[in-house]
Every structure is written in C-alpha cells, then in structure tokens.
VEXVEX-394202 format. One line per field, with one value per residue: y, x, z of N, C-alpha, C, O, CB in turn; residue in one letter. Coordinates in nm, 2 decimals, always signed. Glycine has a CB too. Layout:
BEGIN
n_Y = Y:... .
n_X = X:... .
n_Z = Z:... .
ca_Y = Y:... .
ca_X = X:... .
ca_Z = Z:... .
c_Y = Y:... .
c_X = X:... .
c_Z = Z:... .
o_Y = Y:... .
o_X = X:... .
o_Z = Z:... .
cb_Y = Y:... .
cb_X = X:... .
cb_Z = Z:... .
aa = A:... .
% end
This chain:
BEGIN
n_Y = +1.29:+0.97:+0.73:+0.47:+0.36:+0.48:+0.38:+0.05:+0.06:+0.16:-0.05:-0.30:-0.28:-0.28:-0.52:-0.66:-0.61:-0.70:-0.96:-1.09:-1.15:-1.28:-1.15:-1.16:-1.18:-0.95:-0.75:-0.82:-0.78:-0.48:-0.36:-0.42:-0.33:-0.08:+0.03:+0.00:+0.12:+0.40:+0.64:+0.65:+0.67:+0.94:+1.11:+1.09:+1.18:+1.38:+1.48:+1.29:+1.05:+1.10:+1.07:+0.77:+0.73:+0.76:+0.75:+0.47:+0.33:+0.40:+0.44:+0.24:-0.05:-0.10:-0.15:-0.40:-0.64:-0.56:-0.59:-0.76:-0.95:-0.91:-0.69:-0.54:-0.57:-0.36:-0.17:-0.10:-0.08:+0.15:+0.34:+0.33:+0.43:+0.68:+0.77:+0.75:+0.92:+1.18:+1.21:+1.18:+1.43:+1.58:+1.76:+2.03 .
n_X = +2.04:+2.07:+1.98:+2.10:+2.18:+2.02:+1.74:+1.77:+1.81:+1.59:+1.40:+1.51:+1.37:+1.11:+1.06:+1.12:+0.86:+0.68:+0.72:+0.88:+1.14:+1.29:+1.28:+1.49:+1.68:+1.64:+1.69:+2.02:+2.08:+2.02:+2.14:+2.43:+2.46:+2.36:+2.58:+2.77:+2.67:+2.66:+2.82:+2.76:+2.54:+2.48:+2.63:+2.42:+2.22:+2.18:+1.98:+1.77:+1.92:+1.97:+1.71:+1.61:+1.86:+1.84:+1.52:+1.47:+1.66:+1.77:+1.54:+1.39:+1.48:+1.73:+1.57:+1.49:+1.53:+1.43:+1.19:+0.87:+0.85:+0.61:+0.53:+0.81:+0.77:+0.56:+0.64:+0.87:+0.70:+0.58:+0.76:+0.90:+0.70:+0.65:+0.90:+0.84:+0.64:+0.76:+0.92:+0.79:+0.67:+0.91:+1.14:+1.21 .
n_Z = +0.58:+0.64:+0.87:+0.99:+1.22:+1.44:+1.31:+1.32:+1.59:+1.64:+1.49:+1.58:+1.92:+1.77:+1.66:+1.88:+2.01:+1.89:+1.91:+1.80:+1.93:+2.21:+2.56:+2.75:+2.53:+2.40:+2.54:+2.65:+2.38:+2.27:+2.50:+2.43:+2.11:+2.12:+2.28:+2.13:+1.88:+1.93:+1.94:+1.64:+1.65:+1.77:+1.61:+1.34:+1.46:+1.72:+1.93:+1.91:+1.96:+2.21:+2.31:+2.27:+2.42:+2.70:+2.72:+2.63:+2.68:+2.95:+3.13:+3.08:+2.92:+3.09:+3.32:+3.29:+3.49:+3.73:+3.69:+3.61:+3.33:+3.17:+3.26:+3.25:+2.93:+2.85:+2.96:+2.79:+2.54:+2.60:+2.62:+2.41:+2.20:+2.25:+2.18:+1.91:+1.87:+1.92:+1.75:+1.55:+1.52:+1.55:+1.67:+1.94 .
ca_Y = +1.20:+0.85:+0.70:+0.36:+0.30:+0.45:+0.29:-0.07:+0.07:+0.15:-0.16:-0.39:-0.25:-0.31:-0.68:-0.72:-0.60:-0.80:-1.12:-1.22:-1.13:-1.30:-1.03:-1.21:-1.13:-0.81:-0.68:-0.81:-0.70:-0.38:-0.30:-0.44:-0.28:+0.04:+0.09:-0.02:+0.23:+0.52:+0.75:+0.68:+0.71:+1.08:+1.20:+1.07:+1.29:+1.39:+1.46:+1.12:+0.92:+1.11:+0.99:+0.62:+0.63:+0.80:+0.69:+0.33:+0.26:+0.39:+0.43:+0.07:-0.14:-0.11:-0.19:-0.54:-0.71:-0.49:-0.60:-0.86:-0.95:-0.86:-0.51:-0.47:-0.52:-0.26:-0.02:-0.07:-0.02:+0.27:+0.44:+0.31:+0.48:+0.84:+0.87:+0.76:+1.06:+1.28:+1.15:+1.22:+1.56:+1.67:+1.80:+2.15 .
ca_X = +2.09:+2.04:+2.01:+2.07:+2.19:+1.89:+1.68:+1.84:+1.80:+1.40:+1.35:+1.52:+1.29:+0.93:+1.08:+1.10:+0.75:+0.59:+0.71:+1.01:+1.25:+1.23:+1.29:+1.66:+1.77:+1.65:+1.81:+2.09:+2.11:+1.98:+2.28:+2.54:+2.41:+2.35:+2.68:+2.84:+2.68:+2.60:+2.87:+2.75:+2.40:+2.52:+2.65:+2.29:+2.08:+2.21:+1.81:+1.66:+1.99:+1.93:+1.55:+1.65:+1.95:+1.72:+1.38:+1.47:+1.75:+1.78:+1.42:+1.35:+1.58:+1.78:+1.52:+1.49:+1.57:+1.34:+1.02:+0.85:+0.82:+0.48:+0.62:+0.90:+0.72:+0.41:+0.71:+0.94:+0.59:+0.52:+0.88:+0.88:+0.55:+0.69:+1.01:+0.81:+0.57:+0.84:+0.99:+0.72:+0.62:+0.99:+1.26:+1.23 .
ca_Z = +0.65:+0.67:+1.01:+0.96:+1.32:+1.46:+1.27:+1.36:+1.74:+1.67:+1.44:+1.74:+1.94:+1.71:+1.64:+2.08:+2.06:+1.81:+1.97:+1.74:+1.99:+2.36:+2.62:+2.78:+2.38:+2.37:+2.70:+2.60:+2.23:+2.31:+2.57:+2.30:+2.02:+2.20:+2.31:+1.96:+1.79:+2.01:+1.87:+1.48:+1.64:+1.79:+1.46:+1.32:+1.52:+1.87:+2.00:+1.87:+2.05:+2.35:+2.34:+2.30:+2.54:+2.82:+2.79:+2.60:+2.78:+3.11:+3.16:+3.01:+2.93:+3.21:+3.43:+3.32:+3.61:+3.81:+3.65:+3.56:+3.17:+3.13:+3.27:+3.10:+2.82:+2.86:+3.00:+2.68:+2.43:+2.62:+2.57:+2.21:+2.12:+2.29:+2.12:+1.78:+1.86:+1.90:+1.63:+1.41:+1.55:+1.50:+1.78:+1.93 .
c_Y = +1.08:+0.83:+0.56:+0.29:+0.34:+0.41:+0.15:-0.05:+0.03:-0.03:-0.28:-0.39:-0.31:-0.46:-0.72:-0.71:-0.73:-0.91:-1.20:-1.19:-1.16:-1.16:-1.07:-1.16:-1.01:-0.75:-0.68:-0.76:-0.59:-0.29:-0.28:-0.34:-0.15:+0.10:+0.08:+0.11:+0.39:+0.61:+0.76:+0.76:+0.89:+1.16:+1.17:+1.20:+1.30:+1.42:+1.29:+1.02:+0.94:+1.05:+0.83:+0.59:+0.68:+0.77:+0.54:+0.27:+0.26:+0.39:+0.25:-0.01:-0.22:-0.12:-0.31:-0.60:-0.61:-0.53:-0.72:-0.89:-0.92:-0.71:-0.50:-0.46:-0.36:-0.16:+0.00:-0.03:+0.13:+0.37:+0.48:+0.42:+0.61:+0.84:+0.84:+0.91:+1.13:+1.30:+1.20:+1.37:+1.67:+1.72:+1.92:+2.17 .
c_X = +2.07:+2.04:+1.95:+2.09:+2.10:+1.79:+1.68:+1.81:+1.62:+1.36:+1.34:+1.40:+1.14:+0.96:+1.02:+0.96:+0.65:+0.65:+0.84:+1.15:+1.24:+1.30:+1.47:+1.73:+1.78:+1.74:+1.93:+2.15:+2.14:+2.10:+2.39:+2.56:+2.43:+2.52:+2.77:+2.81:+2.61:+2.69:+2.84:+2.60:+2.38:+2.54:+2.50:+2.18:+2.12:+2.07:+1.76:+1.76:+1.97:+1.77:+1.61:+1.74:+1.84:+1.61:+1.34:+1.54:+1.74:+1.63:+1.33:+1.44:+1.64:+1.73:+1.47:+1.50:+1.50:+1.19:+0.98:+0.83:+0.71:+0.56:+0.68:+0.86:+0.64:+0.54:+0.79:+0.82:+0.62:+0.63:+0.88:+0.80:+0.62:+0.76:+0.91:+0.73:+0.64:+0.93:+0.89:+0.67:+0.77:+1.05:+1.25:+1.39 .
c_Z = +0.70:+0.80:+1.06:+1.13:+1.41:+1.44:+1.29:+1.52:+1.76:+1.62:+1.56:+1.79:+1.90:+1.70:+1.78:+2.06:+1.97:+1.85:+1.90:+1.80:+2.12:+2.44:+2.67:+2.66:+2.39:+2.46:+2.67:+2.46:+2.24:+2.37:+2.45:+2.20:+2.06:+2.20:+2.18:+1.88:+1.79:+1.95:+1.73:+1.52:+1.69:+1.66:+1.37:+1.35:+1.68:+1.95:+2.03:+1.93:+2.16:+2.39:+2.37:+2.43:+2.68:+2.83:+2.75:+2.68:+2.88:+3.17:+3.14:+3.01:+3.03:+3.33:+3.40:+3.42:+3.76:+3.80:+3.59:+3.41:+3.14:+3.16:+3.20:+3.01:+2.76:+2.88:+2.85:+2.57:+2.48:+2.58:+2.45:+2.15:+2.16:+2.21:+1.97:+1.75:+1.87:+1.80:+1.51:+1.43:+1.52:+1.66:+1.78:+1.95 .
o_Y = +1.07:+0.91:+0.53:+0.19:+0.25:+0.39:+0.10:-0.15:-0.04:-0.11:-0.33:-0.47:-0.37:-0.54:-0.79:-0.82:-0.81:-1.00:-1.32:-1.22:-1.08:-1.08:-1.01:-1.11:-0.95:-0.71:-0.57:-0.71:-0.56:-0.19:-0.18:-0.27:-0.10:+0.20:+0.18:+0.19:+0.47:+0.70:+0.87:+0.86:+0.96:+1.26:+1.28:+1.27:+1.21:+1.35:+1.22:+0.90:+0.85:+1.00:+0.79:+0.50:+0.60:+0.77:+0.49:+0.17:+0.16:+0.34:+0.19:-0.05:-0.34:-0.10:-0.35:-0.65:-0.62:-0.51:-0.77:-0.81:-0.87:-0.65:-0.44:-0.35:-0.29:-0.06:+0.11:+0.07:+0.22:+0.48:+0.59:+0.50:+0.68:+0.92:+0.94:+0.99:+1.22:+1.40:+1.25:+1.42:+1.79:+1.70:+1.97:+2.29 .
o_X = +2.03:+2.11:+1.85:+2.03:+2.08:+1.71:+1.56:+1.77:+1.55:+1.30:+1.24:+1.31:+1.06:+0.87:+0.92:+0.91:+0.58:+0.58:+0.89:+1.25:+1.17:+1.35:+1.56:+1.84:+1.88:+1.85:+1.99:+2.26:+2.26:+2.16:+2.43:+2.66:+2.53:+2.56:+2.84:+2.90:+2.55:+2.62:+2.88:+2.54:+2.28:+2.48:+2.46:+2.11:+2.08:+2.07:+1.73:+1.71:+1.95:+1.73:+1.65:+1.72:+1.78:+1.56:+1.24:+1.50:+1.71:+1.62:+1.24:+1.48:+1.63:+1.80:+1.40:+1.39:+1.55:+1.10:+1.06:+0.75:+0.73:+0.62:+0.66:+0.89:+0.66:+0.54:+0.78:+0.85:+0.68:+0.60:+0.87:+0.85:+0.64:+0.72:+0.93:+0.73:+0.58:+0.99:+0.92:+0.64:+0.76:+0.98:+1.28:+1.44 .
o_Z = +0.81:+0.86:+1.12:+1.16:+1.50:+1.54:+1.30:+1.58:+1.82:+1.70:+1.61:+1.75:+1.98:+1.73:+1.79:+2.08:+2.01:+1.80:+1.92:+1.74:+2.18:+2.37:+2.62:+2.68:+2.38:+2.43:+2.65:+2.44:+2.24:+2.31:+2.39:+2.20:+2.03:+2.13:+2.16:+1.84:+1.71:+1.90:+1.67:+1.46:+1.65:+1.62:+1.32:+1.28:+1.76:+2.06:+2.12:+1.95:+2.24:+2.50:+2.48:+2.51:+2.74:+2.95:+2.78:+2.74:+2.94:+3.28:+3.19:+3.11:+3.05:+3.43:+3.49:+3.40:+3.87:+3.88:+3.52:+3.38:+3.02:+3.08:+3.09:+2.96:+2.66:+2.81:+2.79:+2.49:+2.42:+2.51:+2.39:+2.07:+2.05:+2.12:+1.90:+1.65:+1.82:+1.77:+1.40:+1.32:+1.48:+1.76:+1.67:+1.95 .
cb_Y = +1.24:+0.76:+0.82:+0.31:+0.30:+0.49:+0.32:-0.08:+0.24:+0.29:-0.20:-0.32:-0.16:-0.22:-0.73:-0.59:-0.45:-0.79:-1.20:-1.21:-1.01:-1.47:-1.00:-1.38:-1.15:-0.74:-0.79:-0.87:-0.69:-0.41:-0.43:-0.55:-0.33:+0.01:+0.03:-0.16:+0.16:+0.51:+0.76:+0.51:+0.60:+1.09:+1.12:+0.96:+1.20:+1.52:+1.53:+1.06:+0.89:+1.27:+1.00:+0.56:+0.70:+0.90:+0.78:+0.28:+0.27:+0.53:+0.56:+0.05:-0.09:-0.04:-0.10:-0.59:-0.73:-0.34:-0.49:-0.89:-1.06:-0.91:-0.46:-0.52:-0.62:-0.29:-0.03:-0.20:-0.08:+0.30:+0.39:+0.15:+0.42:+0.91:+0.81:+0.60:+1.10:+1.29:+0.97:+1.13:+1.55:+1.79:+1.77:+2.22 .
cb_X = +2.12:+2.11:+1.97:+2.16:+2.31:+1.87:+1.70:+2.03:+1.85:+1.27:+1.43:+1.61:+1.33:+0.85:+1.26:+1.17:+0.72:+0.58:+0.55:+1.05:+1.29:+1.30:+1.14:+1.69:+1.70:+1.53:+1.82:+2.11:+2.02:+1.88:+2.35:+2.51:+2.28:+2.29:+2.72:+2.75:+2.64:+2.60:+3.01:+2.74:+2.31:+2.64:+2.83:+2.27:+1.88:+2.32:+1.68:+1.62:+2.15:+1.93:+1.42:+1.75:+2.17:+1.69:+1.24:+1.50:+1.85:+1.88:+1.37:+1.29:+1.65:+1.84:+1.43:+1.56:+1.75:+1.36:+0.96:+0.77:+0.82:+0.33:+0.71:+1.01:+0.66:+0.26:+0.84:+1.03:+0.38:+0.45:+0.99:+0.76:+0.36:+0.74:+1.22:+0.72:+0.48:+0.90:+1.00:+0.59:+0.57:+0.91:+1.40:+1.14 .
cb_Z = +0.71:+0.61:+1.10:+0.83:+1.36:+1.48:+1.18:+1.31:+1.80:+1.53:+1.33:+1.86:+1.92:+1.52:+1.63:+2.26:+2.05:+1.65:+1.91:+1.56:+1.97:+2.45:+2.76:+2.79:+2.22:+2.36:+2.84:+2.63:+2.13:+2.40:+2.70:+2.21:+1.99:+2.37:+2.42:+1.85:+1.69:+2.17:+1.89:+1.34:+1.77:+1.88:+1.34:+1.41:+1.50:+1.89:+1.87:+1.66:+2.04:+2.37:+2.15:+2.17:+2.56:+2.84:+2.74:+2.49:+2.78:+3.17:+3.07:+2.86:+2.90:+3.21:+3.48:+3.27:+3.60:+3.77:+3.55:+3.62:+3.11:+3.22:+3.36:+3.04:+2.80:+3.01:+3.15:+2.64:+2.44:+2.76:+2.58:+2.14:+2.18:+2.42:+2.14:+1.73:+1.94:+2.00:+1.65:+1.38:+1.73:+1.40:+1.76:+2.02 .
aa = M:K:Q:L:N:I:E:Y:M:M:N:M:T:K:E:Y:L:E:G:K:I:E:S:F:A:Y:N:L:D:F:S:Y:E:L:E:K:R:F:K:K:M:R:R:E:D:E:D:Y:C:D:L:I:Y:G:F:L:Y:E:E:G:V:A:R:Y:N:E:L:S:E:I:A:F:K:K:L:V:H:K:Q:Y:N:Y:I:K:K:I:A:R:E:G:F:C .
% end
C-alpha cells in the first residue's frame, strides 16, 4: 500500500531541514497538514503514523515556541532521523 500522506509529511520535514521551508512556515504547515491527513495516515500505516505524531509532532514541532530556531531545527532533525531509522529497520 502506498503511503502518500506519510511520505508527504516526511518530505515536508526533509525540505525544512534542507532549508527550503522557513521554521515558522514549517511549524504552521506541519500542524495543519497533520490534522488534515491524520486519519489517512493511520490507514496507511498505524505504527508509522504514531511515530510521526508522537516523536515528530508532540516531541518536536509542538515545542516550536519553547525553543530557539537553532534548537528547534536540531530537535526536529533528531526526531526525523529517529523515525527514518525505525522505518528502515521495521516496526516490531
């Protein structure tokens, strides 16, 4: 099964980390797109969706206002890499 919505969210994050999207725009867009796509993402892959919501959103993007821009980007990068690693290795 294709994971179009999951891929969209991960690609958006990759573009942010590559400097193609500003921090404030990424924060707003990620939150909006996650809310819009969440149910579809759950149907695509529940485990992957939970990782994105828990690690990338709750422990990353949702902390935007608490952190400096540099600290925010480092945190998102760390969370992104963790999710990619788990996805590569497979979900238990």
